[in-house]
N, C-alpha and C positions, 0 to 999 in steps of 0.2 A: 437312825435315831428316831425318826417319826414312828415307824412300825413298832420298835421295841419299847416305846414309852407306854404302850397299852398294858393293862394289868393281866398278864398271862400267868398260868400256873407254871411251875418250873419245867414240867414236861413240854408244855406248849411253847414256852420260850426257847427251849433247846431245838424243837422242831422248826420254829421260825428262823432261828440262827442258821440252822443247817440249810434251809432253803435260800436264805439271803447270801450265804457263802458262794452260791452258784452264780451270783450276779457280779458284773464288773462295777467297780466304784469309779465314778467320774468326778473329778475335782471341780470345784467352782473356779471359774476364770472370769476375766473382764467381760467377755461376751455374754456369759450367763448373768453377770451382775447388771449389765445394761438392759437385758431383757426383763430382769426382775424389777428394775426401776420403772420400765414402761408398764409392766403388769400392775404395779401399785397405783399407777395413774388411772388404770381401767377399773380396778377393783381393789379394795382395801383387804387384800389377802394376807393371811398370817405368813410370817417369814419362812417357817419350814415348808409350808405348802407352796409358797412362791418359789423357793429354790428348787423344789422338786419339779414344778411346772416349767420353770425357766430352763432347767437342764434338759428336760424332754424337748422343749421347743428348740433349744440351741442345736441339739443333735437330731432333730426331726424324728423323735421317738414317740411311741404311743404310751400314754400314761395309763397305768392300770390302777384303779382305785374304786372303792365303794362310796367314796365321798364326792360324787360328781358335782353336786350343787356349788361347792366352793371353787370349782374350776370352770364352770359353765361360761362365764363372760369372756374367758380367754380363748384365743384362737389356737386350740390344741386338740389333738386326737385323743379320745378317752375311751377306755373299755372298762366296764364294770362286770367282773366275773361272778358276782354274787347276785 
């Protein structure tokens, strides 16, 4: 949802969708929700970003983003490929 909300051309959107189809979708659960609540206490992070961060934190994953500043205060591993 977050990635596809950007204004892509039709060709770009199809390429992004093709890439995203290679990823596993992880459902939100009560553990992720609890982490999201704690994250909100640390930083008033937007809900989509918070759910992404909380999911990565719950599964001990590295978050790949170009938007590092929104995630800085959280205890999460981040990579910016750009």
